[in-house]
PQR file with spaces between the fields and no chain letter, atoms N, CA, C, O and H, PARSE charges and radii, in Angstrom:
ATOM       1  N    MET     1     -11.805   11.338   -7.125 -0.4000 1.5000
ATOM       2  CA   MET     1     -11.298   12.712   -7.753 -0.0000 2.0000
ATOM       3  C    MET     1      -9.949   12.252   -8.069  0.5500 1.7000
ATOM       4  O    MET     1      -9.246   11.532   -7.360 -0.5500 1.4000
ATOM       5  N    ARG     2      -9.691   12.704   -9.115 -0.4000 1.5000
ATOM       6  CA   ARG     2      -8.119   12.866   -9.802 -0.0000 2.0000
ATOM       7  C    ARG     2      -7.675   13.999   -9.678  0.5500 1.7000
ATOM       8  O    ARG     2      -8.367   14.935  -10.080 -0.5500 1.4000
ATOM       9  H    ARG     2     -10.262   13.288   -9.691  0.4000 1.0000
ATOM      10  N    LEU     3      -6.246   14.272   -9.018 -0.4000 1.5000
ATOM      11  CA   LEU     3      -5.706   15.507   -9.071 -0.0000 2.0000
ATOM      12  C    LEU     3      -4.206   15.299   -9.736  0.5500 1.7000
ATOM      13  O    LEU     3      -3.479   14.362   -9.408 -0.5500 1.4000
ATOM      14  H    LEU     3      -5.684   13.512   -8.691  0.4000 1.0000
ATOM      15  N    ALA     4      -3.808   16.385  -10.801 -0.4000 1.5000
ATOM      16  CA   ALA     4      -2.760   16.292  -11.367 -0.0000 2.0000
ATOM      17  C    ALA     4      -1.486   16.454  -10.377  0.5500 1.7000
ATOM      18  O    ALA     4      -1.418   17.203   -9.402 -0.5500 1.4000
ATOM      19  H    ALA     4      -4.399   17.146  -11.068  0.4000 1.0000
ATOM      20  N    ARG     5      -0.555   15.623  -10.838 -0.4000 1.5000
ATOM      21  CA   ARG     5       1.062   16.150  -10.037 -0.0000 2.0000
ATOM      22  C    ARG     5       1.455   17.325  -11.047  0.5500 1.7000
ATOM      23  O    ARG     5       1.221   17.431  -12.251 -0.5500 1.4000
ATOM      24  H    ARG     5      -0.611   15.015  -11.630  0.4000 1.0000
ATOM      25  N    LEU     6       2.091   18.126  -10.214 -0.4000 1.5000
ATOM      26  CA   LEU     6       2.921   19.400  -11.121 -0.0000 2.0000
ATOM      27  C    LEU     6       3.762   18.632  -12.005  0.5500 1.7000
ATOM      28  O    LEU     6       4.446   17.642  -11.741 -0.5500 1.4000
ATOM      29  H    LEU     6       2.281   18.040   -9.236  0.4000 1.0000
ATOM      30  N    GLY     7       3.591   19.296  -13.193 -0.4000 1.5000
ATOM      31  CA   GLY     7       4.106   19.261  -14.524 -0.0000 2.0000
ATOM      32  C    GLY     7       4.175   17.204  -15.079  0.5500 1.7000
ATOM      33  O    GLY     7       4.969   16.426  -15.608 -0.5500 1.4000
ATOM      34  H    GLY     7       3.036   20.100  -13.408  0.4000 1.0000
ATOM      35  N    GLU     8       3.102   17.197  -14.635 -0.4000 1.5000
ATOM      36  CA   GLU     8       2.890   15.531  -15.199 -0.0000 2.0000
ATOM      37  C    GLU     8       1.327   15.388  -15.443  0.5500 1.7000
ATOM      38  O    GLU     8       0.943   14.359  -16.000 -0.5500 1.4000
ATOM      39  H    GLU     8       2.457   17.828  -14.205  0.4000 1.0000
ATOM      40  N    GLY     9       0.626   16.113  -15.156 -0.4000 1.5000
ATOM      41  CA   GLY     9      -0.837   16.120  -15.363 -0.0000 2.0000
ATOM      42  C    GLY     9      -1.745   15.163  -14.512  0.5500 1.7000
ATOM      43  O    GLY     9      -1.253   14.881  -13.420 -0.5500 1.4000
ATOM      44  H    GLY     9       0.938   16.948  -14.704  0.4000 1.0000
ATOM      45  N    LYS    10      -2.697   14.729  -14.725 -0.4000 1.5000
ATOM      46  CA   LYS    10      -3.362   13.628  -14.185 -0.0000 2.0000
ATOM      47  C    LYS    10      -3.232   12.182  -14.227  0.5500 1.7000
ATOM      48  O    LYS    10      -3.630   11.391  -13.373 -0.5500 1.4000
ATOM      49  H    LYS    10      -3.097   14.959  -15.613  0.4000 1.0000
ATOM      50  N    SER    11      -2.669   11.942  -15.247 -0.4000 1.5000
ATOM      51  CA   SER    11      -2.139   10.512  -15.397 -0.0000 2.0000
ATOM      52  C    SER    11      -0.984   10.200  -14.666  0.5500 1.7000
ATOM      53  O    SER    11      -0.748    9.001  -14.520 -0.5500 1.4000
ATOM      54  H    SER    11      -2.346   12.585  -15.941  0.4000 1.0000
ATOM      55  N    GLY    12      -0.232   10.994  -14.188 -0.4000 1.5000
ATOM      56  CA   GLY    12       1.163   11.072  -13.143 -0.0000 2.0000
ATOM      57  C    GLY    12       0.696   11.347  -12.038  0.5500 1.7000
ATOM      58  O    GLY    12       1.546   11.565  -11.175 -0.5500 1.4000
ATOM      59  H    GLY    12      -0.424   11.968  -14.307  0.4000 1.0000
ATOM      60  N    GLY    13      -0.911   11.458  -11.571 -0.4000 1.5000
ATOM      61  CA   GLY    13      -1.157   12.126  -10.337 -0.0000 2.0000
ATOM      62  C    GLY    13      -1.268   11.351   -9.082  0.5500 1.7000
ATOM      63  O    GLY    13      -0.502   10.540   -8.561 -0.5500 1.4000
ATOM      64  H    GLY    13      -1.602   11.281  -12.272  0.4000 1.0000
ATOM      65  N    TYR    14      -2.522   11.853   -8.704 -0.4000 1.5000
ATOM      66  CA   TYR    14      -3.184   11.280   -7.581 -0.0000 2.0000
ATOM      67  C    TYR    14      -4.631   11.109   -7.463  0.5500 1.7000
ATOM      68  O    TYR    14      -5.300   11.848   -8.186 -0.5500 1.4000
ATOM      69  H    TYR    14      -3.144   12.512   -9.128  0.4000 1.0000
ATOM      70  N    ARG    15      -5.188   10.379   -6.786 -0.4000 1.5000
ATOM      71  CA   ARG    15      -6.932   10.046   -6.691 -0.0000 2.0000
ATOM      72  C    ARG    15      -6.979   10.356   -5.040  0.5500 1.7000
ATOM      73  O    ARG    15      -6.325    9.771   -4.177 -0.5500 1.4000
ATOM      74  H    ARG    15      -4.644    9.779   -6.199  0.4000 1.0000
ATOM      75  N    VAL    16      -7.728   11.204   -4.896 -0.4000 1.5000
ATOM      76  CA   VAL    16      -8.385   11.651   -3.566 -0.0000 2.0000
ATOM      77  C    VAL    16      -9.598   11.003   -3.451  0.5500 1.7000
ATOM      78  O    VAL    16     -10.219   10.849   -4.502 -0.5500 1.4000
ATOM      79  H    VAL    16      -8.259   11.679   -5.597  0.4000 1.0000
ATOM      80  N    ILE    17     -10.209   10.480   -2.171 -0.4000 1.5000
ATOM      81  CA   ILE    17     -11.541   10.259   -2.140 -0.0000 2.0000
ATOM      82  C    ILE    17     -11.926   11.137   -0.749  0.5500 1.7000
ATOM      83  O    ILE    17     -11.355   11.295    0.330 -0.5500 1.4000
ATOM      84  H    ILE    17      -9.704   10.605   -1.316  0.4000 1.0000
ATOM      85  N    ILE    18     -13.211   11.636   -1.341 -0.4000 1.5000
ATOM      86  CA   ILE    18     -13.459   12.789   -0.474 -0.0000 2.0000
ATOM      87  C    ILE    18     -15.033   12.468   -0.551  0.5500 1.7000
ATOM      88  O    ILE    18     -15.544   11.883   -1.506 -0.5500 1.4000
ATOM      89  H    ILE    18     -13.676   11.508   -2.217  0.4000 1.0000
ATOM      90  N    ILE    19     -15.820   12.980    0.710 -0.4000 1.5000
ATOM      91  CA   ILE    19     -17.218   12.699    0.936 -0.0000 2.0000
ATOM      92  C    ILE    19     -17.761   14.145    1.009  0.5500 1.7000
ATOM      93  O    ILE    19     -17.219   15.014    1.693 -0.5500 1.4000
ATOM      94  H    ILE    19     -15.405   13.455    1.486  0.4000 1.0000
ATOM      95  N    PHE    20     -18.710   14.317    0.365 -0.4000 1.5000
ATOM      96  CA   PHE    20     -19.044   15.658    0.303 -0.0000 2.0000
ATOM      97  C    PHE    20     -20.824   15.899   -0.077  0.5500 1.7000
ATOM      98  O    PHE    20     -21.314   15.209   -0.972 -0.5500 1.4000
ATOM      99  H    PHE    20     -19.150   13.612   -0.190  0.4000 1.0000
ATOM     100  N    LYS    21     -21.483   16.670    0.494 -0.4000 1.5000
ATOM     101  CA   LYS    21     -22.598   17.098    0.260 -0.0000 2.0000
ATOM     102  C    LYS    21     -22.775   18.571   -0.357  0.5500 1.7000
ATOM     103  O    LYS    21     -22.530   19.433    0.486 -0.5500 1.4000
ATOM     104  H    LYS    21     -21.086   17.230    1.220  0.4000 1.0000
ATOM     105  N    LYS    22     -23.070   18.984   -1.381 -0.4000 1.5000
ATOM     106  CA   LYS    22     -22.958   20.308   -1.904 -0.0000 2.0000
ATOM     107  C    LYS    22     -23.412   21.351   -0.808  0.5500 1.7000
ATOM     108  O    LYS    22     -24.217   21.029    0.066 -0.5500 1.4000
ATOM     109  H    LYS    22     -23.269   18.283   -2.067  0.4000 1.0000
ATOM     110  N    GLU    23     -22.944   22.426   -0.880 -0.4000 1.5000
ATOM     111  CA   GLU    23     -22.634   23.683   -0.156 -0.0000 2.0000
ATOM     112  C    GLU    23     -23.045   23.436    1.483  0.5500 1.7000
ATOM     113  O    GLU    23     -23.423   24.340    2.228 -0.5500 1.4000
ATOM     114  H    GLU    23     -22.290   22.688   -1.590  0.4000 1.0000
ATOM     115  N    GLU    24     -22.910   22.237    1.812 -0.4000 1.5000
ATOM     116  CA   GLU    24     -22.827   21.961    3.441 -0.0000 2.0000
ATOM     117  C    GLU    24     -21.540   21.546    4.185  0.5500 1.7000
ATOM     118  O    GLU    24     -21.172   22.230    5.141 -0.5500 1.4000
ATOM     119  H    GLU    24     -22.602   21.502    1.207  0.4000 1.0000
ATOM     120  N    ARG    25     -20.826   20.447    3.792 -0.4000 1.5000
ATOM     121  CA   ARG    25     -19.773   19.999    4.358 -0.0000 2.0000
ATOM     122  C    ARG    25     -18.833   18.963    3.236  0.5500 1.7000
ATOM     123  O    ARG    25     -19.273   18.409    2.229 -0.5500 1.4000
ATOM     124  H    ARG    25     -21.125   19.892    3.016  0.4000 1.0000
ATOM     125  N    THR    26     -17.609   18.923    3.703 -0.4000 1.5000
ATOM     126  CA   THR    26     -16.458   17.936    3.086 -0.0000 2.0000
ATOM     127  C    THR    26     -15.843   17.209    3.975  0.5500 1.7000
ATOM     128  O    THR    26     -15.757   17.619    5.132 -0.5500 1.4000
ATOM     129  H    THR    26     -17.251   19.373    4.521  0.4000 1.0000
ATOM     130  N    PHE    27     -15.348   16.094    3.624 -0.4000 1.5000
ATOM     131  CA   PHE    27     -14.677   15.143    4.290 -0.0000 2.0000
ATOM     132  C    PHE    27     -13.624   14.643    3.316  0.5500 1.7000
ATOM     133  O    PHE    27     -14.047   14.143    2.274 -0.5500 1.4000
ATOM     134  H    PHE    27     -15.417   15.760    2.683  0.4000 1.0000
ATOM     135  N    PHE    28     -12.264   14.711    3.515 -0.4000 1.5000
ATOM     136  CA   PHE    28     -11.211   14.230    3.106 -0.0000 2.0000
ATOM     137  C    PHE    28     -11.131   12.915    3.726  0.5500 1.7000
ATOM     138  O    PHE    28     -11.304   12.957    4.944 -0.5500 1.4000
ATOM     139  H    PHE    28     -11.920   15.117    4.362  0.4000 1.0000
ATOM     140  N    VAL    29     -10.900   11.664    3.198 -0.4000 1.5000
ATOM     141  CA   VAL    29     -10.885   10.569    3.579 -0.0000 2.0000
ATOM     142  C    VAL    29      -9.644    9.592    3.285  0.5500 1.7000
ATOM     143  O    VAL    29      -9.273    8.736    4.089 -0.5500 1.4000
ATOM     144  H    VAL    29     -10.758   11.630    2.209  0.4000 1.0000
ATOM     145  N    PHE    30      -9.079    9.812    2.097 -0.4000 1.5000
ATOM     146  CA   PHE    30      -7.959    9.136    1.499 -0.0000 2.0000
ATOM     147  C    PHE    30      -7.437    9.931    0.214  0.5500 1.7000
ATOM     148  O    PHE    30      -8.099   10.660   -0.526 -0.5500 1.4000
ATOM     149  H    PHE    30      -9.381   10.507    1.444  0.4000 1.0000
ATOM     150  N    GLY    31      -5.860    9.551    0.126 -0.4000 1.5000
ATOM     151  CA   GLY    31      -5.439   10.178   -0.723 -0.0000 2.0000
ATOM     152  C    GLY    31      -3.883    8.866   -1.220  0.5500 1.7000
ATOM     153  O    GLY    31      -3.270    8.227   -0.365 -0.5500 1.4000
ATOM     154  H    GLY    31      -5.323    8.960    0.726  0.4000 1.0000
ATOM     155  N    PHE    32      -3.656    8.805   -2.406 -0.4000 1.5000
ATOM     156  CA   PHE    32      -2.853    7.795   -2.744 -0.0000 2.0000
ATOM     157  C    PHE    32      -2.032    8.528   -4.110  0.5500 1.7000
ATOM     158  O    PHE    32      -2.690    9.406   -4.666 -0.5500 1.4000
ATOM     159  H    PHE    32      -4.154    9.324   -3.100  0.4000 1.0000
ATOM     160  N    ALA    33      -0.950    8.299   -4.564 -0.4000 1.5000
ATOM     161  CA   ALA    33      -0.142    8.520   -5.815 -0.0000 2.0000
ATOM     162  C    ALA    33      -0.767    7.235   -6.639  0.5500 1.7000
ATOM     163  O    ALA    33      -0.749    6.100   -6.163 -0.5500 1.4000
ATOM     164  H    ALA    33      -0.415    7.585   -4.112  0.4000 1.0000
ATOM     165  N    LYS    34      -1.221    7.491   -7.692 -0.4000 1.5000
ATOM     166  CA   LYS    34      -1.595    6.515   -8.770 -0.0000 2.0000
ATOM     167  C    LYS    34      -0.384    5.551   -9.261  0.5500 1.7000
ATOM     168  O    LYS    34      -0.560    4.489   -9.859 -0.5500 1.4000
ATOM     169  H    LYS    34      -1.236    8.413   -8.078  0.4000 1.0000
ATOM     170  N    SER    35       1.096    6.199   -8.843 -0.4000 1.5000
ATOM     171  CA   SER    35       1.863    5.294   -9.133 -0.0000 2.0000
ATOM     172  C    SER    35       2.205    4.269   -8.190  0.5500 1.7000
ATOM     173  O    SER    35       3.104    3.487   -8.497 -0.5500 1.4000
ATOM     174  H    SER    35       1.238    7.061   -8.357  0.4000 1.0000
ATOM     175  N    ASP    36       1.471    4.133   -6.810 -0.4000 1.5000
ATOM     176  CA   ASP    36       1.473    3.320   -5.908 -0.0000 2.0000
ATOM     177  C    ASP    36      -0.096    2.134   -5.784  0.5500 1.7000
ATOM     178  O    ASP    36      -0.295    1.126   -5.106 -0.5500 1.4000
ATOM     179  H    ASP    36       0.740    4.769   -6.561  0.4000 1.0000
ATOM     180  N    ARG    37      -0.781    2.731   -6.591 -0.4000 1.5000
ATOM     181  CA   ARG    37      -1.757    2.015   -6.787 -0.0000 2.0000
ATOM     182  C    ARG    37      -2.676    2.130   -8.109  0.5500 1.7000
ATOM     183  O    ARG    37      -2.744    3.283   -8.537 -0.5500 1.4000
ATOM     184  H    ARG    37      -0.620    3.549   -7.142  0.4000 1.0000
ATOM     185  N    GLY    38      -3.212    1.408   -8.654 -0.4000 1.5000
ATOM     186  CA   GLY    38      -3.933    1.845   -9.797 -0.0000 2.0000
ATOM     187  C    GLY    38      -5.492    2.478   -9.271  0.5500 1.7000
ATOM     188  O    GLY    38      -5.729    3.624   -9.652 -0.5500 1.4000
ATOM     189  H    GLY    38      -3.156    0.472   -8.307  0.4000 1.0000
ATOM     190  N    ASN    39      -6.411    1.882   -8.534 -0.4000 1.5000
ATOM     191  CA   ASN    39      -7.663    2.658   -8.188 -0.0000 2.0000
ATOM     192  C    ASN    39      -7.798    1.665   -7.299  0.5500 1.7000
ATOM     193  O    ASN    39      -7.112    0.676   -7.040 -0.5500 1.4000
ATOM     194  H    ASN    39      -6.218    0.951   -8.224  0.4000 1.0000
ATOM     195  N    ILE    40      -9.138    2.244   -6.735 -0.4000 1.5000
ATOM     196  CA   ILE    40      -9.888    1.187   -5.557 -0.0000 2.0000
ATOM     197  C    ILE    40     -10.873    0.377   -6.181  0.5500 1.7000
ATOM     198  O    ILE    40     -11.435    0.626   -7.247 -0.5500 1.4000
ATOM     199  H    ILE    40      -9.696    3.047   -6.946  0.4000 1.0000
ATOM     200  N    ASN    41     -11.066   -0.717   -5.368 -0.4000 1.5000
ATOM     201  CA   ASN    41     -11.758   -1.868   -5.640 -0.0000 2.0000
ATOM     202  C    ASN    41     -13.228   -1.655   -5.383  0.5500 1.7000
ATOM     203  O    ASN    41     -13.523   -0.529   -4.984 -0.5500 1.4000
ATOM     204  H    ASN    41     -10.610   -0.919   -4.501  0.4000 1.0000
ATOM     205  N    GLN    42     -14.104   -2.435   -5.521 -0.4000 1.5000
ATOM     206  CA   GLN    42     -15.445   -2.455   -5.507 -0.0000 2.0000
ATOM     207  C    GLN    42     -15.898   -2.753   -4.387  0.5500 1.7000
ATOM     208  O    GLN    42     -17.043   -2.416   -4.085 -0.5500 1.4000
ATOM     209  H    GLN    42     -13.864   -3.350   -5.845  0.4000 1.0000
ATOM     210  N    VAL    43     -14.963   -3.569   -3.383 -0.4000 1.5000
ATOM     211  CA   VAL    43     -15.352   -3.794   -2.064 -0.0000 2.0000
ATOM     212  C    VAL    43     -14.973   -2.434   -1.216  0.5500 1.7000
ATOM     213  O    VAL    43     -15.630   -2.289   -0.186 -0.5500 1.4000
ATOM     214  H    VAL    43     -14.033   -3.842   -3.628  0.4000 1.0000
ATOM     215  N    GLU    44     -14.006   -1.430   -1.515 -0.4000 1.5000
ATOM     216  CA   GLU    44     -13.553   -0.403   -0.898 -0.0000 2.0000
ATOM     217  C    GLU    44     -14.643    0.560   -1.313  0.5500 1.7000
ATOM     218  O    GLU    44     -15.213    1.092   -0.361 -0.5500 1.4000
ATOM     219  H    GLU    44     -13.472   -1.548   -2.352  0.4000 1.0000
ATOM     220  N    ILE    45     -15.060    0.903   -2.513 -0.4000 1.5000
ATOM     221  CA   ILE    45     -15.958    1.847   -2.804 -0.0000 2.0000
ATOM     222  C    ILE    45     -17.316    1.632   -2.009  0.5500 1.7000
ATOM     223  O    ILE    45     -18.122    2.561   -1.950 -0.5500 1.4000
ATOM     224  H    ILE    45     -14.597    0.471   -3.287  0.4000 1.0000
ATOM     225  N    ARG    46     -17.566    0.456   -1.418 -0.4000 1.5000
ATOM     226  CA   ARG    46     -18.814   -0.072   -1.250 -0.0000 2.0000
ATOM     227  C    ARG    46     -18.879    0.311    0.324  0.5500 1.7000
ATOM     228  O    ARG    46     -19.955    0.480    0.897 -0.5500 1.4000
ATOM     229  H    ARG    46     -16.912   -0.298   -1.466  0.4000 1.0000
ATOM     230  N    GLY    47     -17.574    0.434    0.989 -0.4000 1.5000
ATOM     231  CA   GLY    47     -17.122    0.659    2.356 -0.0000 2.0000
ATOM     232  C    GLY    47     -17.096    2.204    2.445  0.5500 1.7000
ATOM     233  O    GLY    47     -17.202    2.678    3.576 -0.5500 1.4000
ATOM     234  H    GLY    47     -16.700    0.296    0.523  0.4000 1.0000
ATOM     235  N    TYR    48     -16.970    3.037    1.411 -0.4000 1.5000
ATOM     236  CA   TYR    48     -16.461    4.437    1.117 -0.0000 2.0000
ATOM     237  C    TYR    48     -18.270    5.125    1.472  0.5500 1.7000
ATOM     238  O    TYR    48     -18.670    5.995    2.245 -0.5500 1.4000
ATOM     239  H    TYR    48     -16.883    2.652    0.492  0.4000 1.0000
ATOM     240  N    LYS    49     -18.915    4.299    0.565 -0.4000 1.5000
ATOM     241  CA   LYS    49     -20.405    4.807    0.455 -0.0000 2.0000
ATOM     242  C    LYS    49     -21.211    5.005    1.641  0.5500 1.7000
ATOM     243  O    LYS    49     -21.964    5.926    1.956 -0.5500 1.4000
ATOM     244  H    LYS    49     -18.590    3.592   -0.062  0.4000 1.0000
ATOM     245  N    GLU    50     -20.729    3.425    2.503 -0.4000 1.5000
ATOM     246  CA   GLU    50     -21.435    3.361    3.814 -0.0000 2.0000
ATOM     247  C    GLU    50     -20.828    4.467    4.868  0.5500 1.7000
ATOM     248  O    GLU    50     -21.428    4.958    5.824 -0.5500 1.4000
ATOM     249  H    GLU    50     -20.118    2.676    2.247  0.4000 1.0000
ATOM     250  N    LEU    51     -19.792    4.669    4.543 -0.4000 1.5000
ATOM     251  CA   LEU    51     -18.796    5.646    5.414 -0.0000 2.0000
ATOM     252  C    LEU    51     -19.397    7.186    5.279  0.5500 1.7000
ATOM     253  O    LEU    51     -19.540    8.034    6.160 -0.5500 1.4000
ATOM     254  H    LEU    51     -19.304    4.270    3.766  0.4000 1.0000
ATOM     255  N    ALA    52     -19.671    7.236    3.998 -0.4000 1.5000
ATOM     256  CA   ALA    52     -20.359    8.922    3.672 -0.0000 2.0000
ATOM     257  C    ALA    52     -21.705    8.731    4.187  0.5500 1.7000
ATOM     258  O    ALA    52     -22.181    9.660    4.841 -0.5500 1.4000
ATOM     259  H    ALA    52     -19.556    6.547    3.283  0.4000 1.0000
ATOM     260  N    LYS    53     -22.454    7.598    3.987 -0.4000 1.5000
ATOM     261  CA   LYS    53     -23.520    7.981    4.804 -0.0000 2.0000
ATOM     262  C    LYS    53     -23.880    8.131    6.252  0.5500 1.7000
ATOM     263  O    LYS    53     -24.978    8.435    6.716 -0.5500 1.4000
ATOM     264  H    LYS    53     -22.068    6.844    3.456  0.4000 1.0000
ATOM     265  N    GLU    54     -22.625    7.832    6.963 -0.4000 1.5000
ATOM     266  CA   GLU    54     -22.478    8.028    8.182 -0.0000 2.0000
ATOM     267  C    GLU    54     -21.891    9.355    8.513  0.5500 1.7000
ATOM     268  O    GLU    54     -22.366   10.002    9.447 -0.5500 1.4000
ATOM     269  H    GLU    54     -21.732    7.585    6.586  0.4000 1.0000
ATOM     270  N    TYR    55     -20.762    9.864    7.721 -0.4000 1.5000
ATOM     271  CA   TYR    55     -20.529   11.139    7.890 -0.0000 2.0000
ATOM     272  C    TYR    55     -21.321   12.202    7.791  0.5500 1.7000
ATOM     273  O    TYR    55     -21.370   13.206    8.501 -0.5500 1.4000
ATOM     274  H    TYR    55     -20.377    9.339    6.963  0.4000 1.0000
ATOM     275  N    LEU    56     -22.175   11.783    6.488 -0.4000 1.5000
ATOM     276  CA   LEU    56     -22.811   13.139    6.337 -0.0000 2.0000
ATOM     277  C    LEU    56     -24.035   12.951    7.096  0.5500 1.7000
ATOM     278  O    LEU    56     -24.963   13.721    6.847 -0.5500 1.4000
ATOM     279  H    LEU    56     -22.135   10.968    5.911  0.4000 1.0000
ATOM     280  N    GLY    57     -24.181   12.101    7.933 -0.4000 1.5000
ATOM     281  CA   GLY    57     -25.627   12.074    8.944 -0.0000 2.0000
ATOM     282  C    GLY    57     -25.166   12.851   10.308  0.5500 1.7000
ATOM     283  O    GLY    57     -26.035   13.079   11.150 -0.5500 1.4000
ATOM     284  H    GLY    57     -23.427   11.476    8.135  0.4000 1.0000
ATOM     285  N    LEU    58     -23.796   13.270   10.549 -0.4000 1.5000
ATOM     286  CA   LEU    58     -23.298   13.761   11.878 -0.0000 2.0000
ATOM     287  C    LEU    58     -23.654   15.152   12.048  0.5500 1.7000
ATOM     288  O    LEU    58     -23.508   15.993   11.161 -0.5500 1.4000
ATOM     289  H    LEU    58     -23.090   13.086    9.865  0.4000 1.0000
ATOM     290  N    THR    59     -24.169   15.406   13.311 -0.4000 1.5000
ATOM     291  CA   THR    59     -24.700   16.770   13.276 -0.0000 2.0000
ATOM     292  C    THR    59     -23.298   17.740   13.831  0.5500 1.7000
ATOM     293  O    THR    59     -22.298   17.364   14.443 -0.5500 1.4000
ATOM     294  H    THR    59     -24.288   14.723   14.032  0.4000 1.0000
ATOM     295  N    GLU    60     -23.583   18.750   13.474 -0.4000 1.5000
ATOM     296  CA   GLU    60     -22.304   19.674   13.803 -0.0000 2.0000
ATOM     297  C    GLU    60     -21.750   19.821   15.231  0.5500 1.7000
ATOM     298  O    GLU    60     -20.596   20.117   15.542 -0.5500 1.4000
ATOM     299  H    GLU    60     -24.395   19.056   12.978  0.4000 1.0000
ATOM     300  N    GLU    61     -22.868   19.540   16.102 -0.4000 1.5000
ATOM     301  CA   GLU    61     -22.365   19.182   17.394 -0.0000 2.0000
ATOM     302  C    GLU    61     -21.308   17.736   17.579  0.5500 1.7000
ATOM     303  O    GLU    61     -20.240   17.735   18.192 -0.5500 1.4000
ATOM     304  H    GLU    61     -23.806   19.300   15.850  0.4000 1.0000
ATOM     305  N    ILE    62     -21.695   17.004   17.142 -0.4000 1.5000
ATOM     306  CA   ILE    62     -20.967   15.813   17.061 -0.0000 2.0000
ATOM     307  C    ILE    62     -19.388   16.103   16.160  0.5500 1.7000
ATOM     308  O    ILE    62     -18.285   15.615   16.406 -0.5500 1.4000
ATOM     309  H    ILE    62     -22.562   17.005   16.644  0.4000 1.0000
ATOM     310  N    ILE    63     -19.693   16.847   15.320 -0.4000 1.5000
ATOM     311  CA   ILE    63     -18.188   17.111   14.455 -0.0000 2.0000
ATOM     312  C    ILE    63     -17.295   17.855   15.206  0.5500 1.7000
ATOM     313  O    ILE    63     -16.075   17.724   15.102 -0.5500 1.4000
ATOM     314  H    ILE    63     -20.589   17.244   15.121  0.4000 1.0000
ATOM     315  N    ASP    64     -17.866   18.663   15.991 -0.4000 1.5000
ATOM     316  CA   ASP    64     -17.105   19.727   16.903 -0.0000 2.0000
ATOM     317  C    ASP    64     -16.388   19.039   17.806  0.5500 1.7000
ATOM     318  O    ASP    64     -15.192   19.195   18.050 -0.5500 1.4000
ATOM     319  H    ASP    64     -18.856   18.770   16.075  0.4000 1.0000
ATOM     320  N    ARG    65     -17.478   17.919   18.531 -0.4000 1.5000
ATOM     321  CA   ARG    65     -16.982   17.214   19.589 -0.0000 2.0000
ATOM     322  C    ARG    65     -15.691   16.339   18.894  0.5500 1.7000
ATOM     323  O    ARG    65     -14.692   16.289   19.612 -0.5500 1.4000
ATOM     324  H    ARG    65     -18.450   17.793   18.333  0.4000 1.0000
ATOM     325  N    LEU    66     -15.603   15.656   17.601 -0.4000 1.5000
ATOM     326  CA   LEU    66     -14.705   14.707   17.046 -0.0000 2.0000
ATOM     327  C    LEU    66     -13.513   15.629   16.836  0.5500 1.7000
ATOM     328  O    LEU    66     -12.421   15.173   17.176 -0.5500 1.4000
ATOM     329  H    LEU    66     -16.414   15.697   17.018  0.4000 1.0000
ATOM     330  N    VAL    67     -13.556   16.850   16.329 -0.4000 1.5000
ATOM     331  CA   VAL    67     -12.419   17.856   16.198 -0.0000 2.0000
ATOM     332  C    VAL    67     -11.629   18.354   17.268  0.5500 1.7000
ATOM     333  O    VAL    67     -10.428   18.623   17.244 -0.5500 1.4000
ATOM     334  H    VAL    67     -14.443   17.220   16.053  0.4000 1.0000
ATOM     335  N    LYS    68     -12.508   18.456   18.299 -0.4000 1.5000
ATOM     336  CA   LYS    68     -12.023   18.760   19.637 -0.0000 2.0000
ATOM     337  C    LYS    68     -11.005   17.465   20.255  0.5500 1.7000
ATOM     338  O    LYS    68      -9.904   17.701   20.752 -0.5500 1.4000
ATOM     339  H    LYS    68     -13.483   18.237   18.319  0.4000 1.0000
ATOM     340  N    LYS    69     -11.544   16.170   20.135 -0.4000 1.5000
ATOM     341  CA   LYS    69     -10.932   15.267   20.298 -0.0000 2.0000
ATOM     342  C    LYS    69      -9.760   14.567   19.390  0.5500 1.7000
ATOM     343  O    LYS    69      -9.168   13.542   19.727 -0.5500 1.4000
ATOM     344  H    LYS    69     -12.438   15.979   19.732  0.4000 1.0000
ATOM     345  N    ARG    70      -9.541   15.256   18.249 -0.4000 1.5000
ATOM     346  CA   ARG    70      -8.884   14.894   17.225 -0.0000 2.0000
ATOM     347  C    ARG    70      -8.973   13.751   16.593  0.5500 1.7000
ATOM     348  O    ARG    70      -7.973   13.132   16.229 -0.5500 1.4000
ATOM     349  H    ARG    70     -10.021   16.089   17.975  0.4000 1.0000
ATOM     350  N    LYS    71     -10.064   13.388   16.414 -0.4000 1.5000
ATOM     351  CA   LYS    71     -10.490   12.352   15.616 -0.0000 2.0000
ATOM     352  C    LYS    71     -10.474   12.544   14.450  0.5500 1.7000
ATOM     353  O    LYS    71     -10.045   11.707   13.655 -0.5500 1.4000
ATOM     354  H    LYS    71     -10.876   13.891   16.710  0.4000 1.0000
ATOM     355  N    PHE    72     -11.137   14.174   13.967 -0.4000 1.5000
ATOM     356  CA   PHE    72     -11.050   14.594   12.915 -0.0000 2.0000
ATOM     357  C    PHE    72     -10.166   15.868   13.173  0.5500 1.7000
ATOM     358  O    PHE    72      -9.905   16.362   14.270 -0.5500 1.4000
ATOM     359  H    PHE    72     -11.486   14.854   14.612  0.4000 1.0000
ATOM     360  N    ILE    73      -9.701   16.355   11.754 -0.4000 1.5000
ATOM     361  CA   ILE    73      -8.936   17.530   11.892 -0.0000 2.0000
ATOM     362  C    ILE    73      -9.512   18.516   10.913  0.5500 1.7000
ATOM     363  O    ILE    73      -9.783   18.118    9.780 -0.5500 1.4000
ATOM     364  H    ILE    73      -9.913   15.954   10.863  0.4000 1.0000
ATOM     365  N    GLU    74      -9.681   19.520   11.186 -0.4000 1.5000
ATOM     366  CA   GLU    74     -10.517   20.983   10.409 -0.0000 2.0000
ATOM     367  C    GLU    74      -9.126   21.251    9.572  0.5500 1.7000
ATOM     368  O    GLU    74      -7.978   21.417    9.983 -0.5500 1.4000
ATOM     369  H    GLU    74      -9.462   19.843   12.106  0.4000 1.0000
ATOM     370  N    ILE    75      -9.670   21.228    8.229 -0.4000 1.5000
ATOM     371  CA   ILE    75      -8.399   22.117    7.478 -0.0000 2.0000
ATOM     372  C    ILE    75      -9.339   23.010    6.288  0.5500 1.7000
ATOM     373  O    ILE    75      -8.778   23.791    5.519 -0.5500 1.4000
ATOM     374  H    ILE    75     -10.603   21.093    7.895  0.4000 1.0000
């Protein structure tokens, strides 16, 4: 996902990696300024897809436990 930087638009903004399942849950995974790096590569994309399968397969009970252990942060 591309996010605009205040006063600069999307071209000078940020990229954010999110994992979501419509109307169920969303995980913020990674964010970076486009000025720091251009994009993510194919190896990273494959890794995020695998991570998405894992995260979206978690039960509410497991997510609650991870939040309590501060492995996940609820925002």
